DRENPA-3360 file (N, C-alpha, C; in nm, 2 decimals, always signed):
BEGIN
1 = MTFSTEDG = +1.90/-0.86/-2.22/+1.73/-0.87/-2.24/+1.68/-0.72/-2.26 ~ +1.61/-0.71/-2.34/+1.52/-0.61/-2.36/+1.36/-0.67/-2.30 ~ +1.25/-0.57/-2.30/+1.10/-0.59/-2.23/+1.05/-0.53/-2.31 ~ +0.92/-0.57/-2.27/+0.78/-0.53/-2.38/+0.73/-0.40/-2.31 ~ +0.64/-0.33/-2.39/+0.60/-0.19/-2.34/+0.43/-0.25/-2.33 ~ +0.35/-0.19/-2.28/+0.21/-0.17/-2.22/+0.16/-0.29/-2.30 ~ +0.14/-0.28/-2.45/+0.08/-0.39/-2.50/+0.15/-0.49/-2.59 ~ +0.26/-0.50/-2.56/+0.33/-0.64/-2.60/+0.36/-0.61/-2.72;
9 = YNRPMFDL = +0.44/-0.46/-2.74/+0.54/-0.42/-2.86/+0.67/-0.44/-2.84 ~ +0.77/-0.49/-3.00/+0.89/-0.46/-2.95/+0.96/-0.59/-2.83 ~ +0.93/-0.70/-2.87/+0.94/-0.78/-2.77/+1.06/-0.91/-2.85 ~ +1.19/-0.81/-2.85/+1.32/-0.93/-2.92/+1.36/-1.04/-2.83 ~ +1.30/-1.14/-2.76/+1.37/-1.22/-2.70/+1.26/-1.30/-2.70 ~ +1.11/-1.28/-2.63/+1.03/-1.40/-2.61/+0.90/-1.31/-2.61 ~ +0.79/-1.37/-2.59/+0.64/-1.33/-2.59/+0.61/-1.31/-2.44 ~ +0.61/-1.25/-2.39/+0.53/-1.24/-2.24/+0.41/-1.27/-2.21;
17 = CTESVYGH = +0.34/-1.28/-2.35/+0.18/-1.34/-2.33/+0.17/-1.45/-2.32 ~ +0.29/-1.56/-2.36/+0.28/-1.72/-2.39/+0.37/-1.78/-2.28 ~ +0.32/-1.87/-2.21/+0.41/-1.96/-2.11/+0.54/-2.00/-2.14 ~ +0.65/-2.03/-2.09/+0.76/-2.08/-2.10/+0.76/-2.24/-2.10 ~ +0.87/-2.31/-2.13/+0.89/-2.47/-2.11/+0.80/-2.52/-1.99 ~ +0.83/-2.41/-1.89/+0.79/-2.45/-1.72/+0.61/-2.44/-1.72 ~ +0.61/-2.38/-1.80/+0.44/-2.33/-1.80/+0.34/-2.44/-1.83 ~ +0.40/-2.53/-1.93/+0.36/-2.67/-1.95/+0.34/-2.78/-1.91;
25 = APEGVRPP = +0.32/-2.80/-1.77/+0.38/-2.89/-1.72/+0.26/-3.01/-1.78 ~ +0.30/-3.14/-1.77/+0.17/-3.24/-1.78/+0.05/-3.25/-1.70 ~ -0.06/-3.29/-1.79/-0.19/-3.27/-1.68/-0.16/-3.33/-1.58 ~ -0.23/-3.28/-1.46/-0.23/-3.36/-1.32/-0.08/-3.33/-1.25 ~ +0.03/-3.29/-1.33/+0.15/-3.21/-1.28/+0.10/-3.05/-1.25 ~ +0.18/-3.01/-1.13/+0.17/-2.86/-1.09/+0.28/-2.80/-1.14 ~ +0.32/-2.67/-1.19/+0.40/-2.61/-1.27/+0.46/-2.59/-1.12 ~ +0.65/-2.55/-1.17/+0.71/-2.56/-1.03/+0.68/-2.43/-0.98;
33 = PDEELCRR = +0.69/-2.41/-0.85/+0.68/-2.26/-0.76/+0.76/-2.21/-0.79 ~ +0.75/-2.05/-0.76/+0.87/-1.93/-0.79/+1.03/-2.01/-0.75 ~ +0.98/-2.06/-0.59/+1.10/-2.08/-0.51/+1.19/-2.18/-0.57 ~ +1.11/-2.30/-0.64/+1.17/-2.39/-0.72/+1.27/-2.34/-0.83 ~ +1.20/-2.24/-0.92/+1.24/-2.18/-1.04/+1.36/-2.07/-0.98 ~ +1.34/-2.00/-0.88/+1.45/-1.91/-0.85/+1.56/-1.98/-0.83 ~ +1.59/-2.13/-0.78/+1.68/-2.22/-0.72/+1.75/-2.23/-0.89 ~ +1.66/-2.29/-0.96/+1.71/-2.34/-1.10/+1.77/-2.20/-1.15;
41 = AASGDPDA = +1.72/-2.11/-1.17/+1.77/-1.97/-1.21/+1.88/-1.92/-1.18 ~ +1.93/-1.94/-1.04/+2.06/-1.92/-0.97/+2.14/-2.01/-1.01 ~ +2.10/-2.16/-1.08/+2.23/-2.22/-1.08/+2.23/-2.21/-1.26 ~ +2.17/-2.12/-1.34/+2.22/-2.11/-1.46/+2.13/-2.18/-1.57 ~ +2.01/-2.18/-1.51/+1.88/-2.24/-1.60/+1.78/-2.14/-1.67 ~ +1.84/-2.07/-1.82/+1.77/-1.96/-1.86/+1.62/-1.98/-1.87 ~ +1.54/-2.06/-1.88/+1.42/-2.11/-1.90/+1.35/-2.08/-1.79 ~ +1.42/-2.11/-1.65/+1.36/-2.07/-1.54/+1.32/-1.93/-1.53;
49 = EETLVRRH = +1.45/-1.86/-1.54/+1.42/-1.75/-1.54/+1.32/-1.62/-1.65 ~ +1.32/-1.75/-1.73/+1.22/-1.67/-1.84/+1.06/-1.69/-1.78 ~ +1.04/-1.82/-1.74/+0.95/-1.85/-1.72/+0.89/-1.74/-1.59 ~ +0.94/-1.70/-1.47/+0.92/-1.61/-1.38/+0.92/-1.46/-1.45 ~ +0.99/-1.46/-1.51/+0.93/-1.31/-1.58/+0.83/-1.32/-1.68 ~ +0.78/-1.40/-1.75/+0.66/-1.43/-1.78/+0.58/-1.41/-1.66 ~ +0.54/-1.51/-1.56/+0.46/-1.53/-1.45/+0.46/-1.38/-1.35 ~ +0.53/-1.32/-1.38/+0.55/-1.22/-1.25/+0.53/-1.03/-1.40;
57 = YRLVRSCA = +0.50/-1.03/-1.51/+0.49/-0.93/-1.57/+0.38/-0.82/-1.56 ~ +0.30/-0.95/-1.50/+0.15/-0.85/-1.46/+0.17/-0.79/-1.34 ~ +0.26/-0.83/-1.27/+0.33/-0.77/-1.11/+0.32/-0.65/-1.17 ~ +0.43/-0.64/-1.25/+0.54/-0.53/-1.27/+0.42/-0.41/-1.32 ~ +0.31/-0.45/-1.45/+0.25/-0.32/-1.49/+0.14/-0.35/-1.38 ~ +0.09/-0.40/-1.27/+0.02/-0.35/-1.17/+0.07/-0.25/-1.08 ~ +0.24/-0.29/-1.04/+0.26/-0.20/-0.97/+0.31/-0.04/-1.03 ~ +0.33/-0.05/-1.18/+0.37/+0.05/-1.26/+0.24/+0.15/-1.29;
65 = RPFFLAGF = +0.15/+0.11/-1.27/-0.02/+0.18/-1.32/-0.04/+0.27/-1.29 ~ -0.04/+0.28/-1.16/-0.09/+0.39/-1.07/+0.02/+0.54/-1.12 ~ +0.13/+0.49/-1.15/+0.25/+0.61/-1.18/+0.21/+0.66/-1.27 ~ +0.17/+0.59/-1.38/+0.13/+0.59/-1.54/-0.02/+0.67/-1.54 ~ -0.07/+0.65/-1.44/-0.21/+0.71/-1.46/-0.17/+0.88/-1.39 ~ -0.08/+0.90/-1.32/-0.07/+1.00/-1.25/+0.04/+1.08/-1.36 ~ +0.08/+1.05/-1.50/+0.16/+1.10/-1.59/+0.27/+1.05/-1.63 ~ +0.36/+0.95/-1.53/+0.51/+0.91/-1.61/+0.51/+0.81/-1.72;
73 = DSEDLIQE = +0.58/+0.80/-1.79/+0.64/+0.71/-1.90/+0.56/+0.60/-1.91 ~ +0.49/+0.55/-1.94/+0.49/+0.38/-1.94/+0.56/+0.30/-1.99 ~ +0.63/+0.33/-2.10/+0.78/+0.22/-2.14/+0.88/+0.26/-2.05 ~ +0.91/+0.35/-1.99/+1.01/+0.41/-1.88/+1.00/+0.27/-1.72 ~ +0.85/+0.32/-1.70/+0.79/+0.28/-1.61/+0.85/+0.08/-1.62 ~ +0.77/+0.07/-1.73/+0.78/-0.11/-1.75/+0.92/-0.15/-1.73 ~ +0.98/-0.07/-1.83/+1.17/-0.09/-1.80/+1.23/-0.10/-1.67 ~ +1.21/-0.03/-1.62/+1.29/-0.05/-1.46/+1.18/-0.11/-1.35;
81 = GMLGLLKA = +1.03/-0.13/-1.40/+1.01/-0.23/-1.35/+1.06/-0.36/-1.36 ~ +1.11/-0.43/-1.48/+1.10/-0.57/-1.50/+1.31/-0.58/-1.47 ~ +1.35/-0.45/-1.44/+1.47/-0.47/-1.39/+1.45/-0.51/-1.24 ~ +1.37/-0.46/-1.17/+1.37/-0.43/-1.01/+1.34/-0.63/-1.02 ~ +1.21/-0.67/-1.13/+1.18/-0.81/-1.09/+1.30/-0.93/-1.12 ~ +1.42/-0.87/-1.23/+1.53/-0.96/-1.26/+1.61/-0.93/-1.15 ~ +1.58/-0.87/-1.04/+1.67/-0.83/-0.92/+1.62/-0.92/-0.82 ~ +1.53/-0.97/-0.83/+1.44/-1.01/-0.73/+1.47/-1.16/-0.76;
89 = IREYDPRK = +1.44/-1.22/-0.88/+1.51/-1.33/-0.94/+1.64/-1.39/-0.91 ~ +1.76/-1.29/-0.95/+1.91/-1.31/-0.91/+1.91/-1.29/-0.72 ~ +1.85/-1.21/-0.69/+1.90/-1.22/-0.53/+1.79/-1.30/-0.43 ~ +1.69/-1.37/-0.48/+1.59/-1.41/-0.38/+1.65/-1.51/-0.29 ~ +1.65/-1.50/-0.15/+1.68/-1.59/-0.07/+1.60/-1.64/-0.02 ~ +1.52/-1.77/+0.01/+1.45/-1.90/+0.07/+1.43/-1.86/+0.18 ~ +1.57/-1.88/+0.21/+1.60/-1.87/+0.39/+1.55/-1.77/+0.43 ~ +1.49/-1.63/+0.40/+1.49/-1.54/+0.45/+1.34/-1.52/+0.49;
97 = EAAFRTFA = +1.26/-1.67/+0.44/+1.11/-1.68/+0.51/+1.03/-1.60/+0.44 ~ +1.04/-1.52/+0.32/+0.95/-1.46/+0.26/+0.93/-1.53/+0.14 ~ +0.79/-1.49/+0.09/+0.74/-1.57/-0.04/+0.82/-1.46/-0.19 ~ +0.82/-1.56/-0.29/+0.93/-1.44/-0.36/+0.83/-1.39/-0.41 ~ +0.74/-1.40/-0.47/+0.62/-1.24/-0.55/+0.61/-1.16/-0.40 ~ +0.63/-1.21/-0.27/+0.62/-1.08/-0.17/+0.76/-0.96/-0.21 ~ +0.90/-1.06/-0.23/+1.02/-1.00/-0.27/+1.02/-0.96/-0.41 ~ +0.97/-0.99/-0.47/+0.96/-0.94/-0.62/+0.92/-0.81/-0.62;
105 = ELCVRRRL = +0.75/-0.78/-0.58/+0.69/-0.69/-0.55/+0.79/-0.58/-0.48 ~ +0.88/-0.62/-0.37/+0.95/-0.47/-0.29/+1.05/-0.44/-0.38 ~ +1.10/-0.51/-0.48/+1.25/-0.48/-0.56/+1.17/-0.41/-0.68 ~ +1.06/-0.44/-0.70/+0.99/-0.39/-0.81/+0.92/-0.23/-0.79 ~ +0.87/-0.22/-0.69/+0.85/-0.09/-0.63/+0.96/-0.01/-0.54 ~ +1.08/-0.04/-0.51/+1.15/-0.01/-0.50/+1.24/+0.08/-0.59 ~ +1.26/-0.01/-0.72/+1.30/+0.00/-0.83/+1.21/+0.13/-0.93 ~ +1.07/+0.12/-0.90/+1.00/+0.26/-0.98/+1.05/+0.37/-0.87;
113 = ASLLRDSA = +1.05/+0.32/-0.75/+1.08/+0.46/-0.63/+1.18/+0.54/-0.66 ~ +1.26/+0.47/-0.71/+1.45/+0.54/-0.76/+1.43/+0.62/-0.85 ~ +1.36/+0.57/-0.97/+1.30/+0.63/-1.12/+1.22/+0.73/-1.10 ~ +1.13/+0.74/-0.98/+1.05/+0.89/-0.98/+1.09/+0.96/-0.89 ~ +1.22/+0.94/-0.84/+1.27/+1.00/-0.76/+1.40/+1.09/-0.80 ~ +1.48/+1.03/-0.93/+1.53/+1.11/-1.01/+1.43/+1.17/-1.12 ~ +1.33/+1.14/-1.16/+1.22/+1.23/-1.26/+1.22/+1.34/-1.16 ~ +1.19/+1.34/-1.05/+1.13/+1.46/-0.96/+1.25/+1.56/-0.96;
121 = RDKRRAST = +1.41/+1.47/-0.98/+1.50/+1.58/-0.88/+1.51/+1.65/-1.05 ~ +1.54/+1.56/-1.15/+1.54/+1.62/-1.26/+1.44/+1.74/-1.30 ~ +1.30/+1.70/-1.29/+1.20/+1.82/-1.28/+1.23/+1.95/-1.22 ~ +1.24/+1.94/-1.12/+1.30/+2.02/-0.99/+1.44/+2.14/-1.06 ~ +1.52/+2.06/-1.12/+1.67/+2.13/-1.16/+1.61/+2.24/-1.30 ~ +1.50/+2.14/-1.39/+1.47/+2.23/-1.51/+1.37/+2.32/-1.49 ~ +1.30/+2.31/-1.38/+1.23/+2.40/-1.34/+1.27/+2.54/-1.31 ~ +1.38/+2.54/-1.26/+1.44/+2.70/-1.27/+1.49/+2.71/-1.36;
129 = QSVSLNSP = +1.49/+2.69/-1.51/+1.50/+2.78/-1.63/+1.37/+2.78/-1.65 ~ +1.29/+2.65/-1.74/+1.14/+2.62/-1.76/+1.11/+2.48/-1.76 ~ +0.96/+2.48/-1.76/+0.93/+2.34/-1.75/+0.84/+2.29/-1.90 ~ +0.93/+2.16/-1.95/+0.89/+2.13/-2.06/+0.83/+2.01/-2.05 ~ +0.71/+1.96/-2.12/+0.66/+1.81/-2.12/+0.64/+1.76/-2.23 ~ +0.71/+1.84/-2.35/+0.69/+1.77/-2.49/+0.76/+1.65/-2.51 ~ +0.66/+1.52/-2.43/+0.75/+1.40/-2.44/+0.64/+1.29/-2.46 ~ +0.66/+1.18/-2.53/+0.53/+1.10/-2.54/+0.44/+1.09/-2.40;
137 = GFDSDSNA = +0.30/+1.08/-2.41/+0.27/+1.06/-2.33/+0.18/+1.22/-2.27 ~ +0.24/+1.28/-2.31/+0.19/+1.44/-2.28/+0.14/+1.50/-2.40 ~ +0.03/+1.61/-2.42/+0.00/+1.67/-2.50/-0.01/+1.82/-2.47 ~ -0.01/+1.92/-2.57/+0.00/+2.05/-2.51/-0.13/+2.09/-2.41 ~ -0.25/+2.02/-2.42/-0.32/+2.07/-2.34/-0.32/+2.01/-2.17 ~ -0.25/+1.93/-2.15/-0.23/+1.85/-2.02/-0.10/+1.95/-1.98 ~ -0.05/+2.00/-2.01/+0.10/+2.05/-1.96/+0.07/+2.15/-1.85 ~ -0.05/+2.22/-1.84/-0.08/+2.31/-1.72/-0.12/+2.21/-1.59;
145 = VFAPMLQR = -0.14/+2.13/-1.60/-0.22/+2.02/-1.55/-0.10/+1.94/-1.48 ~ +0.01/+1.88/-1.55/+0.08/+1.81/-1.51/+0.19/+1.88/-1.45 ~ +0.25/+1.96/-1.53/+0.38/+2.06/-1.46/+0.34/+2.07/-1.34 ~ +0.28/+2.09/-1.24/+0.32/+2.09/-1.06/+0.33/+1.99/-1.02 ~ +0.24/+1.90/-1.06/+0.26/+1.74/-1.03/+0.37/+1.72/-1.04 ~ +0.44/+1.72/-1.16/+0.58/+1.64/-1.17/+0.69/+1.67/-1.11 ~ +0.65/+1.83/-1.05/+0.79/+1.90/-0.97/+0.75/+1.87/-0.81 ~ +0.69/+1.78/-0.78/+0.64/+1.71/-0.64/+0.74/+1.62/-0.62;
153 = NPEEFLID = +0.79/+1.58/-0.50/+0.84/+1.46/-0.45/+0.73/+1.34/-0.53 ~ +0.74/+1.26/-0.58/+0.61/+1.18/-0.62/+0.60/+1.05/-0.47 ~ +0.71/+1.06/-0.39/+0.62/+0.95/-0.27/+0.58/+1.06/-0.21 ~ +0.52/+1.18/-0.18/+0.45/+1.26/-0.13/+0.31/+1.16/-0.19 ~ +0.26/+1.16/-0.28/+0.11/+1.06/-0.27/+0.11/+0.97/-0.36 ~ +0.20/+0.92/-0.40/+0.21/+0.78/-0.48/+0.25/+0.67/-0.44 ~ +0.37/+0.68/-0.41/+0.44/+0.54/-0.32/+0.42/+0.49/-0.20 ~ +0.34/+0.59/-0.15/+0.31/+0.52/-0.01/+0.16/+0.44/-0.05;
161 = REHTAALL = +0.15/+0.33/+0.02/+0.00/+0.29/-0.07/-0.12/+0.33/+0.01 ~ -0.12/+0.37/+0.14/-0.22/+0.45/+0.17/-0.24/+0.57/+0.11 ~ -0.18/+0.64/+0.07/-0.16/+0.77/-0.03/-0.28/+0.72/-0.17 ~ -0.15/+0.64/-0.20/-0.21/+0.61/-0.32/-0.38/+0.55/-0.36 ~ -0.42/+0.44/-0.23/-0.55/+0.40/-0.23/-0.67/+0.53/-0.22 ~ -0.61/+0.63/-0.15/-0.71/+0.75/-0.15/-0.65/+0.85/-0.24 ~ -0.60/+0.88/-0.35/-0.54/+0.93/-0.39/-0.68/+0.82/-0.53 ~ -0.70/+0.72/-0.53/-0.79/+0.66/-0.65/-0.95/+0.65/-0.62;
169 = SGVRKQLS = -0.94/+0.61/-0.47/-1.05/+0.64/-0.45/-1.11/+0.78/-0.47 ~ -1.04/+0.92/-0.42/-1.16/+1.03/-0.47/-1.16/+1.03/-0.63 ~ -1.02/+0.96/-0.69/-1.08/+0.97/-0.85/-1.19/+0.90/-0.91 ~ -1.24/+0.79/-0.83/-1.32/+0.67/-0.89/-1.48/+0.74/-0.86 ~ -1.47/+0.88/-0.80/-1.58/+0.94/-0.74/-1.63/+1.01/-0.88 ~ -1.50/+1.06/-0.99/-1.52/+1.15/-1.11/-1.52/+1.09/-1.20 ~ -1.55/+0.92/-1.22/-1.52/+0.84/-1.30/-1.67/+0.79/-1.39 ~ -1.71/+0.78/-1.54/-1.84/+0.73/-1.55/-1.84/+0.56/-1.51;
177 = EFEAVILG = -1.93/+0.50/-1.52/-1.99/+0.32/-1.49/-1.86/+0.30/-1.57 ~ -1.84/+0.33/-1.71/-1.75/+0.22/-1.77/-1.61/+0.27/-1.75 ~ -1.55/+0.41/-1.72/-1.41/+0.38/-1.66/-1.38/+0.33/-1.54 ~ -1.50/+0.34/-1.46/-1.45/+0.28/-1.32/-1.44/+0.12/-1.33 ~ -1.51/+0.05/-1.41/-1.44/-0.09/-1.46/-1.33/-0.06/-1.53 ~ -1.31/-0.01/-1.63/-1.14/-0.02/-1.69/-1.05/+0.01/-1.56 ~ -1.08/+0.08/-1.49/-0.94/+0.12/-1.39/-0.95/+0.01/-1.34 ~ -1.04/-0.07/-1.26/-1.03/-0.19/-1.18/-0.89/-0.30/-1.25;
185 = YYLDGLSC = -0.97/-0.33/-1.36/-0.89/-0.43/-1.44/-0.75/-0.35/-1.48 ~ -0.72/-0.23/-1.52/-0.61/-0.20/-1.51/-0.52/-0.19/-1.46 ~ -0.57/-0.15/-1.34/-0.49/-0.16/-1.22/-0.45/-0.32/-1.17 ~ -0.52/-0.43/-1.24/-0.46/-0.57/-1.18/-0.38/-0.59/-1.26 ~ -0.34/-0.48/-1.35/-0.23/-0.50/-1.45/-0.24/-0.56/-1.61 ~ -0.38/-0.60/-1.67/-0.44/-0.63/-1.75/-0.39/-0.53/-1.86 ~ -0.36/-0.61/-2.03/-0.33/-0.51/-2.13/-0.46/-0.45/-2.17 ~ -0.43/-0.36/-2.26/-0.57/-0.26/-2.32/-0.67/-0.41/-2.39;
193 = REIAGAVG = -0.56/-0.47/-2.47/-0.66/-0.57/-2.57/-0.71/-0.67/-2.47 ~ -0.63/-0.72/-2.33/-0.73/-0.78/-2.26/-0.84/-0.75/-2.15 ~ -0.85/-0.62/-2.11/-0.96/-0.53/-2.12/-1.05/-0.57/-2.18 ~ -1.01/-0.51/-2.32/-1.11/-0.48/-2.41/-1.18/-0.66/-2.48 ~ -1.12/-0.73/-2.42/-1.16/-0.89/-2.46/-1.25/-0.91/-2.32 ~ -1.28/-0.86/-2.22/-1.33/-0.87/-2.07/-1.45/-0.80/-2.07 ~ -1.45/-0.65/-2.16/-1.56/-0.59/-2.15/-1.64/-0.58/-2.26 ~ -1.58/-0.68/-2.35/-1.68/-0.63/-2.48/-1.66/-0.54/-2.54;
201 = RNPKSVDN = -1.56/-0.46/-2.55/-1.54/-0.33/-2.62/-1.40/-0.30/-2.72 ~ -1.38/-0.27/-2.83/-1.24/-0.26/-2.87/-1.15/-0.19/-2.77 ~ -1.03/-0.23/-2.85/-0.92/-0.16/-2.76/-0.90/-0.05/-2.75 ~ -0.92/+0.02/-2.87/-0.90/+0.20/-2.89/-0.99/+0.24/-2.77 ~ -1.14/+0.18/-2.78/-1.20/+0.24/-2.68/-1.14/+0.23/-2.55 ~ -1.11/+0.11/-2.52/-1.02/+0.06/-2.38/-0.94/+0.21/-2.36 ~ -0.86/+0.21/-2.43/-0.71/+0.33/-2.47/-0.76/+0.47/-2.43 ~ -0.88/+0.50/-2.49/-0.96/+0.62/-2.47/-0.97/+0.62/-2.34;
209 = AVQRIRRK = -1.06/+0.54/-2.32/-1.10/+0.53/-2.12/-1.00/+0.57/-2.04 ~ -0.87/+0.48/-2.09/-0.76/+0.52/-2.00/-0.71/+0.67/-1.96 ~ -0.67/+0.73/-2.10/-0.64/+0.80/-2.11/-0.76/+0.93/-2.06 ~ -0.85/+0.92/-2.07/-0.94/+1.03/-1.97/-0.94/+0.98/-1.85 ~ -0.88/+0.91/-1.79/-0.90/+0.84/-1.64/-0.73/+0.92/-1.60 ~ -0.65/+0.91/-1.67/-0.52/+1.01/-1.66/-0.53/+1.12/-1.63 ~ -0.65/+1.20/-1.73/-0.67/+1.37/-1.72/-0.74/+1.35/-1.56 ~ -0.83/+1.27/-1.54/-0.90/+1.31/-1.41/-0.81/+1.31/-1.27;
217 = VARHILSG = -0.72/+1.16/-1.29/-0.61/+1.15/-1.18/-0.55/+1.29/-1.19 ~ -0.46/+1.34/-1.25/-0.38/+1.46/-1.25/-0.48/+1.57/-1.23 ~ -0.61/+1.64/-1.27/-0.65/+1.73/-1.18/-0.73/+1.71/-1.07 ~ -0.69/+1.59/-1.01/-0.76/+1.53/-0.91/-0.63/+1.60/-0.81 ~ -0.52/+1.51/-0.88/-0.38/+1.58/-0.79/-0.38/+1.68/-0.78 ~ -0.43/+1.79/-0.86/-0.40/+1.92/-0.88/-0.48/+2.01/-0.80 ~ -0.61/+1.96/-0.77/-0.74/+1.99/-0.70/-0.66/+1.99/-0.56 ~ -0.63/+1.87/-0.54/-0.59/+1.85/-0.38/-0.47/+1.98/-0.35;
225 = ESSES = -0.36/+1.97/-0.45/-0.27/+2.06/-0.40/-0.35/+2.21/-0.37 ~ -0.40/+2.22/-0.45/-0.51/+2.38/-0.45/-0.51/+2.42/-0.29 ~ -0.57/+2.29/-0.29/-0.66/+2.32/-0.14/-0.61/+2.29/-0.01 ~ -0.49/+2.25/-0.04/-0.39/+2.25/+0.07/-0.29/+2.38/+0.11 ~ -0.28/+2.48/-0.03/-0.23/+2.58/-0.03/-0.31/+2.68/+0.05;
% end
């Protein structure tokens, strides 16, 4: 099984923006709850698993968005987050008295944390020779901003929710009114096309705003490091 990138490209198995068979319950009948779908998925029902993936894809994006804004690769984050979601679907135990969504969010965040720890370790190892950021999502003008950030342990400023909230609170003060609106929708897990529809702008305008926010997040982190040193 392969997964979608941020805006729904390269989806070989199914369209994550549409509902599965379980999403179209007859009028007046509620769709099956997550816990029931997990039970069906555990019994080998692929439609149940697919429905859960569709239903919680936005959760994956929402968990990944702060890391993307801080400079990490979007596609890698979504892939890892989806693997965390699948782990949750296949290992969920309703007897543990936790809602599936709570368990799924924990699995997704743990998977992302593992990816970022590995990335930070690789960056530190590479920095003994040189730091190269010539990869998708980074341009030459942003290298000086992102390099120090990526050599830190990402848990220091992102994985902890309080740190994430403090980071975003500081960044919001630097945003235009339009960028602040975009950030709110973006952190809720909406795609650029969905945000564009909500704010009445074209997707390119939204994407440009997201890229500006990324740079402001990076500069905010860098300035915070400077003030601490």
